[in-house]
C-alpha positions in Angstrom: -40.0 -36.7 31.6 -39.5 -33.3 33.4 -41.1 -30.4 32.7 -38.0 -29.3 31.0 -38.2 -31.7 28.4 -42.1 -31.2 27.8 -41.6 -27.9 26.4 -38.8 -28.9 23.7 -39.8 -30.5 20.4 -37.9 -33.4 19.4 -34.6 -31.8 17.5 -32.0 -34.1 18.2 -30.9 -37.4 18.9 -29.0 -36.2 22.3 -28.7 -32.6 23.8 -25.1 -31.6 24.9 -24.3 -30.5 28.3 -25.2 -27.0 27.4 -28.7 -28.5 27.0 -29.2 -31.5 29.5 -32.0 -33.3 28.1 -32.5 -36.4 26.0 -34.8 -36.6 23.0 -35.5 -38.4 20.1 -34.2 -37.6 16.2 -36.6 -37.5 13.7 -33.7 -39.2 11.3 -35.5 -39.1 8.2 -35.1 -35.1 8.0 -32.4 -32.5 8.4 -34.6 -30.7 10.8 -37.9 -31.0 12.8 -40.7 -29.3 11.2 -42.9 -28.0 14.1 -43.8 -24.4 14.1 -41.9 -22.8 16.6 -38.7 -24.4 15.0 -39.5 -23.0 11.6 -39.9 -19.4 13.2 -36.6 -19.7 15.1 -35.0 -20.2 11.6 -36.9 -18.2 9.1 -37.2 -15.1 11.5 -33.2 -14.3 11.3 -33.5 -14.9 7.9 -35.9 -12.1 7.3 -34.3 -9.6 9.7 -31.1 -10.2 7.8 -32.8 -9.6 4.2 -34.1 -6.6 5.7 -30.9 -5.4 7.1 -29.2 -6.3 3.8 -31.3 -4.7 1.8 -31.4 -1.5 3.6 -29.5 1.4 2.2 -28.1 -1.4 -0.6 -27.9 1.5 -3.2 -25.0 3.6 -2.2 -24.8 5.4 -5.0 -21.4 3.7 -6.4 -18.9 0.7 -6.7 -15.7 0.9 -4.9 -12.8 -0.7 -6.8 -13.4 -4.4 -5.9 -17.0 -4.4 -6.5 -15.9 -3.0 -10.1 -14.0 -5.6 -10.9 -16.9 -7.9 -10.3 -19.4 -5.8 -12.2 -16.8 -5.6 -15.3 -15.8 -9.2 -15.4 -19.1 -10.5 -14.6 -20.4 -8.8 -18.3 -17.6 -10.3 -20.0 -18.5 -13.8 -22.0 -17.6 -17.0 -20.3 -14.8 -17.6 -22.7 -13.3 -14.2 -21.9 -13.8 -14.8 -18.2 -11.9 -18.0 -18.7 -9.1 -16.4 -20.1 -8.7 -13.8 -17.6 -8.6 -16.8 -15.1 -5.4 -18.2 -16.7 -3.6 -15.0 -15.6 -5.2 -13.3 -12.8 -7.9 -13.9 -9.9 -8.5 -17.7 -10.2 -9.6 -17.9 -6.7 -13.0 -16.1 -7.7 -13.5 -17.5 -10.8 -16.7 -19.6 -9.9 -17.9 -16.4 -8.2 -17.5 -14.5 -11.6 -19.2 -17.2 -13.5 -22.1 -17.0 -10.8 -21.8 -13.3 -11.3 -22.0 -13.7 -14.9 -25.1 -15.5 -14.8 -27.0 -13.3 -12.7 -26.1 -10.1 -14.6 -27.2 -11.9 -17.7 -30.6 -12.8 -16.7 -31.0 -9.8 -15.1 -30.3 -7.9 -18.6 -33.3 -9.6 -20.0 -35.4 -7.3 -18.0 -33.5 -4.4 -17.2 -29.8 -3.2 -17.2 -27.8 -4.4 -14.3 -26.7 -2.0 -11.8 -24.8 -2.1 -8.3 -27.9 -3.3 -6.5 -28.3 -6.2 -8.6 -24.7 -6.8 -8.3 -25.0 -7.1 -4.5 -28.6 -9.0 -4.3 -26.4 -12.3 -3.9 -24.4 -11.4 -1.3 -27.9 -10.2 0.4 -29.3 -13.5 -0.3 -26.1 -15.3 1.0 -26.0 -13.4 4.2 -29.6 -14.5 4.9 -28.9 -17.9 4.4 -26.3 -18.0 6.5 -28.5 -16.4 9.4 -30.8 -19.1 9.0 -28.1 -21.7 8.8 -26.8 -20.6 12.1 -30.4 -20.5 13.4 -30.9 -24.4 12.1 -27.2 -25.2 13.8 -28.5 -23.6 17.3 -31.7 -25.7 17.2 -30.0 -28.8 16.0 -27.3 -28.8 18.3 -29.3 -27.5 21.6 -33.1 -26.1 21.1 -35.0 -23.5 19.0 -34.5 -20.4 21.4 -30.9 -20.9 20.9 -31.2 -21.1 17.4 -33.4 -18.0 17.2 -31.1 -16.1 19.4 -27.9 -17.0 17.4 -29.4 -16.6 13.9 -30.5 -13.1 15.5 -27.4 -11.9 16.7 -25.6 -12.7 13.4 -28.1 -10.9 11.4 -27.5 -7.7 13.7 -23.5 -8.0 13.7 -22.3 -5.1 11.7 -19.4 -7.1 9.9 -22.1 -9.4 8.6 -24.2 -6.5 7.4 -21.1 -4.8 6.0 -20.2 -7.9 3.6 -23.8 -8.6 3.0 -23.6 -5.3 0.8 -20.4 -6.1 -0.9 -20.5 -7.4 -4.4 -17.9 -9.8 -3.7 -18.1 -13.7 -2.7 -17.4 -13.7 1.3 -21.0 -13.4 2.1 -21.8 -16.6 -0.2 -18.9 -18.4 1.3 -20.1 -18.0 4.6 -23.2 -19.7 3.7 -21.5 -22.1 2.2 -19.4 -23.0 4.9 -22.5 -22.6 7.5 -24.2 -25.2 5.0 -21.4 -27.8 5.3 -21.4 -27.6 8.9 -24.8 -28.0 9.3 -24.4 -31.4 7.1 -21.5 -32.4 9.0 -23.6 -32.4 12.0 -26.5 -34.5 10.1 -23.8 -36.8 8.7 -22.1 -37.7 12.0 -25.7 -38.4 13.5 -26.4 -41.2 10.5 -26.8 -39.1 7.1 -25.1 -39.3 4.2 -21.5 -38.0 3.6 -22.0 -36.9 -0.3 -23.9 -34.1 0.4 -21.5 -32.7 3.0 -18.6 -33.0 0.4 -20.1 -31.8 -2.5 -21.5 -28.3 -0.3 -17.7 -28.2 1.2 -16.4 -28.3 -2.5 -18.4 -26.1 -3.9 -17.6 -23.6 -1.1 -14.1 -24.0 -1.1 -13.7 -23.4 -5.1 -15.9 -20.3 -4.5 -13.0 -19.2 -2.4 -10.0 -21.4 -1.4 -9.5 -20.2 1.8 -12.6 -21.6 2.9 -11.1 -24.8 3.1 -9.5 -24.1 6.8 -13.1 -24.6 7.7 -12.2 -28.2 6.9 -9.8 -28.0 9.8 -12.2 -26.3 11.7 -14.4 -29.2 11.2 -11.9 -32.1 11.8 -11.2 -29.9 15.3 -14.7 -30.4 16.1 -14.7 -34.4 15.4 -11.6 -34.8 17.6 -13.4 -32.8 20.3 -16.1 -35.2 20.1 -14.3 -38.2 20.0 -16.0 -39.8 17.4 -15.5 -43.5 16.5 -13.1 -44.6 13.6 -15.8 -45.0 10.9 -16.8 -41.3 11.5 -13.0 -40.2 10.5 -12.9 -42.5 7.7 -16.0 -41.3 6.0 -15.0 -37.8 6.9 -11.6 -38.3 5.2 -13.1 -39.6 2.1 -15.4 -36.6 1.7 -12.5 -34.4 2.5 -10.2 -36.3 -0.4 -13.1 -35.7 -2.6 -12.7 -31.7 -1.6 -9.2 -31.8 -2.3 -9.1 -33.3 -5.6 -11.8 -30.7 -6.9 -9.9 -27.9 -5.6 -6.2 -29.0 -6.4 -6.5 -27.4 -9.9 -7.5 -23.8 -8.5 -4.6 -24.1 -5.7 -2.1 -24.7 -8.4 -3.1 -21.8 -10.8 -3.7 -19.4 -7.9 -0.3 -19.8 -6.7 1.4 -18.6 -9.6 -1.2 -15.3 -9.1 0.1 -15.0 -5.4 1.5 -11.3 -6.5 -2.4 -10.4 -6.5 -2.0 -10.3 -2.5 1.2 -8.5 -2.3 -0.2 -5.7 -0.7 -1.0 -7.7 2.6 1.2 -7.0 5.7 2.2 -8.9 8.7 -0.9 -9.0 10.9 -0.1 -8.1 14.4 -2.1 -8.4 17.4 -4.2 -5.3 16.8 -5.6 -7.3 14.0 -6.4 -10.0 15.6 -8.2 -7.8 18.4 -10.2 -5.7 15.7 -11.5 -9.4 14.2 -12.4 -10.4 17.4 -13.9 -7.1 18.0 -16.0 -7.3 14.4 -16.8 -10.7 15.5 -18.5 -9.7 18.6 -20.1 -6.1 17.3 -18.9 -4.7 20.4 -15.8 -2.7 20.7 -13.9 -2.1 24.1 -15.4 -3.1 27.4 -18.9 -3.7 25.5 -16.6 -7.0 24.6 -16.5 -8.3 27.7 -19.8 -9.4 28.6 -20.0 -10.8 25.1 -16.8 -12.8 25.7 -17.9 -14.0 29.1 -21.6 -15.5 27.5 -19.4 -17.1 24.7 -17.4 -18.6 27.6 -19.9 -19.8 29.3 -21.6 -21.5 26.3 -18.7 -23.6 25.5 -19.2 -27.2 26.8 -18.2 -30.4 25.3 -20.7 -33.1 24.9 -21.1 -37.1 25.2 -18.6 -39.0 23.7 -19.2 -39.3 19.9 -21.8 -36.5 19.6 -21.1 -33.0 18.0 -22.3 -30.6 20.8 -22.5 -27.0 20.1 -19.3 -26.1 22.0 -17.4 -28.8 19.8 -18.7 -27.1 16.8 -18.7 -23.6 17.5 -15.4 -23.2 19.1 -13.4 -24.6 16.4 -15.2 -22.6 13.5 -15.0 -19.4 15.1 -11.2 -19.9 16.5 -9.1 -22.4 14.2 -9.5 -20.4 10.6 -8.4 -16.8 11.6 -5.4 -18.3 14.0 -4.4 -20.5 11.5 -4.2 -17.8 8.8 -3.0 -15.1 11.3 -0.2 -17.5 12.0 0.8 -18.4 8.4 0.7 -14.8 7.6 3.6 -14.3 10.2 5.7 -16.1 7.4 4.0 -15.4 4.5 1.1 -12.5 4.5 -2.3 -14.1 3.4 -4.5 -12.5 6.1 -7.4 -10.2 5.6 -10.5 -10.6 7.6 -12.6 -11.1 4.7 -11.0 -14.2 4.4 -12.1 -15.9 7.6 -15.8 -13.8 7.8 -17.3 -17.5 7.4 -15.6 -18.1 11.2 -18.1 -15.2 12.3 -20.9 -18.2 12.3 -19.7 -19.4 15.7 -19.6 -16.6 18.1 -23.3 -16.1 17.9 -23.6 -19.7 18.5 -21.4 -19.7 21.6 -23.2 -16.2 22.9 -26.6 -17.7 22.5 -25.5 -21.1 24.3 -24.3 -19.2 27.0 -27.3 -17.0 27.1 -29.4 -20.2 27.4 -27.4 -21.5 30.3 -27.6 -18.3 32.3 -31.3 -18.2 31.7 -32.0 -21.7 32.5 -30.1 -21.1 35.8 -32.0 -18.1 36.5 -35.1 -20.0 35.8 -34.5 -22.9 38.0 -33.6 -20.0 41.0 -37.0 -18.7 40.7 -39.3 -21.4 39.8 -38.0 -24.1 42.4 -35.8 -26.1 40.4 -38.1 -26.0 37.4 -37.9 -23.5 34.3 -40.9 -21.0 33.5 -40.0 -21.2 29.7 -42.5 -19.2 28.0 -41.2 -15.7 28.4 -37.3 -16.7 28.0 -37.2 -17.1 24.2 -39.2 -13.3 23.8 -36.9 -11.6 26.5 -33.9 -12.9 24.3 -35.2 -11.3 21.3 -36.0 -8.1 23.2 -32.2 -8.0 24.6 -30.9 -8.5 20.8 -33.8 -5.8 19.6 -31.9 -3.7 21.9 -28.4 -5.0 21.0 -29.6 -3.8 17.4 -31.0 -0.3 18.7 -27.3 0.6 19.9 -25.7 -0.6 16.6 -28.3 1.4 14.0 -25.6 4.3 14.2 -22.8 1.9 13.0 -25.1 0.0 10.3 -26.5 3.5 9.1 -22.8 4.9 8.6 -22.0 1.8 6.9 -24.5 2.4 4.3 -22.7 5.4 3.2 -20.2 5.4 0.2 -17.9 7.3 2.3 -17.0 4.1 4.5 -15.5 2.0 1.5 -12.1 2.9 0.4 -13.1 4.6 -2.9 -16.1 5.7 -5.0 -15.8 5.0 -8.6 -19.3 6.7 -9.4 -17.9 9.9 -7.9 -14.8 9.7 -10.1 -16.6 8.7 -13.2 -19.6 11.7 -13.1 -16.5 14.2 -12.6 -15.0 12.8 -15.7 -18.3 12.8 -17.8 -19.3 16.4 -16.5 -15.8 18.3 -17.2 -14.3 16.8 -20.1 -15.3 17.5 -23.9 -15.9 15.1 -27.0 -12.4 14.2 -28.3 -10.5 14.7 -24.9 -7.3 12.8 -24.2 -7.3 10.7 -21.2 -4.4 9.1 -19.2 -4.8 6.9 -16.5 -2.2 6.9 -13.7 -1.6 4.0 -12.8 -3.4 1.9 -15.5 -5.6 0.2 -12.7 -7.7 3.8 -12.4 -9.1 3.0 -16.1 -11.7 0.5 -13.9 -13.5 3.5 -13.4 -14.0 3.9 -17.0 -14.9 0.0 -17.5 -17.7 0.3 -14.5 -19.1 3.3 -15.7 -18.1 3.5 -19.7 -21.0 6.1 -20.1 -19.1 8.7 -18.5 -16.1 8.3 -20.8 -17.3 7.6 -24.3 -16.8 10.8 -25.4 -12.9 10.5 -24.3 -10.1 8.8 -25.9 -7.6 6.6 -24.0 -4.3 7.7 -25.3 -2.3 5.1 -23.3 -4.6 2.0 -24.4 -3.5 -0.7 -26.7 -5.9 -3.8 -26.0 -8.9 -3.3 -24.5 -9.2 -5.4 -21.2 -11.7 -8.2 -22.4 -9.9 -9.0 -25.4 -6.5 -8.8 -23.7 -7.6 -11.1 -21.1 -6.7 -8.8 -18.5 -8.5 -6.7 -15.4 -7.5 -3.4 -16.9 -6.3 -3.7 -20.7 -2.6 -3.5 -22.3 -1.1 -0.4 -22.9 1.5 0.7 -25.6 5.0 1.0 -24.6 6.9 3.8 -23.1 8.1 5.1 -26.7 4.8 4.9 -28.4 3.4 6.9 -25.1 5.8 9.6 -25.3 4.9 10.0 -28.9 1.4 10.1 -28.3 1.7 12.2 -25.3 4.2 14.7 -27.2 1.4 15.5 -29.8 -1.0 16.6 -27.2 -1.8 20.2 -26.0 -4.1 19.0 -23.0 -5.0 15.8 -21.6 -7.0 15.0 -18.7 -5.6 12.4 -15.9 -7.6 9.9 -13.7 -4.8 9.5 -11.0 -4.9 7.7 -7.6 -3.9 10.6 -5.3 -0.6 9.1 -4.2 0.7 8.7 -7.4 0.6 12.5 -8.0 2.7 13.0 -4.6 6.3 14.2 -5.0 8.6 11.1 -4.8 6.2 8.4 -6.1 7.5 6.0 -8.4 6.7 2.8 -10.0 8.3 -0.4 -10.9 6.7 -0.1 -14.3 8.6 1.9 -17.0 5.3 3.2 -18.7 3.8 4.4 -15.2 7.4 6.4 -14.6 7.1 7.8 -18.0 3.8 9.1 -17.3 4.6 10.7 -14.3 8.0 12.1 -16.0 6.1 13.5 -19.0 3.4 15.1 -17.0 6.1 17.0 -14.8 8.0 18.2 -17.3 6.1 18.7 -20.2 2.8 20.0 -18.4 1.2 22.1 -15.9 -2.1 21.5 -13.8 -5.1 23.7 -14.7 -7.8 22.2 -12.8 -8.4 19.5 -10.4 -11.2 17.7 -8.9 -10.5 15.4 -5.5 -12.7 12.7 -4.8 -11.9 9.8 -2.1 -8.5 8.3 -2.8 -8.5 9.3 -6.6 -7.9 12.8 -8.5 -9.1 14.1 -12.2 -6.8 16.4 -13.1 -6.6 18.7 -16.3 -3.0 19.1 -17.9 -2.2 21.8 -20.4 1.2 22.0 -22.3 3.7 24.0 -20.7 4.9 27.1 -22.4 8.5 26.8 -24.2 11.0 27.2 -21.2 8.4 28.6 -18.8 8.6 27.6 -15.4 5.8 25.9 -13.5 5.3 28.8 -10.9 4.7 31.3 -13.8 1.9 29.4 -15.1 -1.4 30.1 -13.2 -3.4 27.1 -12.1 -7.0 26.8 -11.1 -7.9 24.3 -8.7 -11.4 23.2 -8.1 -12.6 20.7 -5.5 -15.5 18.5 -5.9 -18.0 16.6 -3.4 -15.5 15.5 -1.1 -13.2 18.4 0.2 -9.6 18.5 0.6 -7.0 15.7 -0.4 -7.3 12.5 1.2 -4.0 11.1 2.3 -3.2 7.5 2.1 -0.5 5.4 3.7 1.7 3.6 2.0 0.3 0.1 2.6 -2.8 1.6 0.9 -1.0 2.7 -1.9 0.5 -0.8 -2.3 -3.1 -2.1 -1.8 -4.3 -0.5 -4.9 -1.4 -1.3 -7.2 -2.4 -4.6 -7.0 -4.8 -6.9 -8.7 -7.8 -7.2 -6.5 -7.8 -10.4 -4.3 
């Protein structure tokens, strides 16, 4: 056996053409257990865990996280009722987070850090699973490099600190991909089907990963028995997922804010996957291209697996969205796992070629893994400013904690409060202590009782009567809803704006990112707006924040 083979552990039945050596598989285990293999998997897990925990407390939740936090605090029957009307696509995730927050409540009051911990763990698991795929499909150093590259990618770090399901979905897809490789090489298919089914229920767009798996099998030219076994597993997934699809199709209005993606959206996704904008993207893509190689017939090679994973889900979703918009980068976050595998494979081939040139046809492998780790450390150092900036609340669309602090500081006991539009109530639902002494003049039925995200408001006539009895009212508004010319399809929302414009004048204002807290006082009879002096104050984030029309549509829809 050549010196190349001697330095490699028995990690796969056959190595692909990217790694041109034959080895013996330990068929009874998913992965081999030598120390250097364990290190190749565990080091990326620890690095991703450290980066995920760094700056996890941003000082506030943004609107999507607020929905998770508020829904997860409801009882299971209340969550079940909610899912019949909205957010069925996130039903399993809400139930998981309900268990997490309820369990934590036995020891301390849950907060935003606890909300994000499952995502951190999901991202760490994904980094480890990416490394395991590299080990399984090629060799330990490829797994080590791929896992570390995933961990230091800013896009992975961003969603590792989001209290939403996307990091967990990524872990599920990476895990099912690893189990697919195991099943093709003689393992059982039931575990693959179970993990894929749970992942698709966690978010139904993960079903596109199954299409990527089909492409991987086609590229590998597997035998008919493999196709039959895979088809049975996918059939089980379809049976489990079908009820979720049926219910969620009736809730399609939740993603009505999405627009048709253009080439710019595809370019931004590619830069996000690579973590390298502009000209820095070129060498990354070159290495990824070098890493694309087909393996022997009937074998899943790294290229066969990674290329469909990184390409198929985004391309399919972008294409479908040209007809019916469904695309958002977070819906295909799980496809990111394929990119570091290709880059690590390409780096391995380049390192191998250089090693043969320097060693007269033989590798000098001892330093190669460490040199790769050093190179990734330099990449991490170059990305630290981006990672640090991403840990600020200003990098999210809004900060409900800042809005709530203003309300808690400025309102007086018994002050009436109006939300414009109604989904602005999410600040009060997420941080109820700051709104406890106010009274919601438009609310008819609280959200948990109503089975909705933001509660049911009274009709337009009743709201007019209620506002007619007020001399002053605090308004928590989306900034765009206060601009001239804004309108809504809801008659209640139109009435709010009309009554405020006709019967009240602003007396004080506090502007946060995307939100405005404004005090209105009743207009003196027949007195023009210009004759009433106003006092405008700015807090924390100076200046009014402009929003595009698409951002306004995004905020006016339920969270997707």
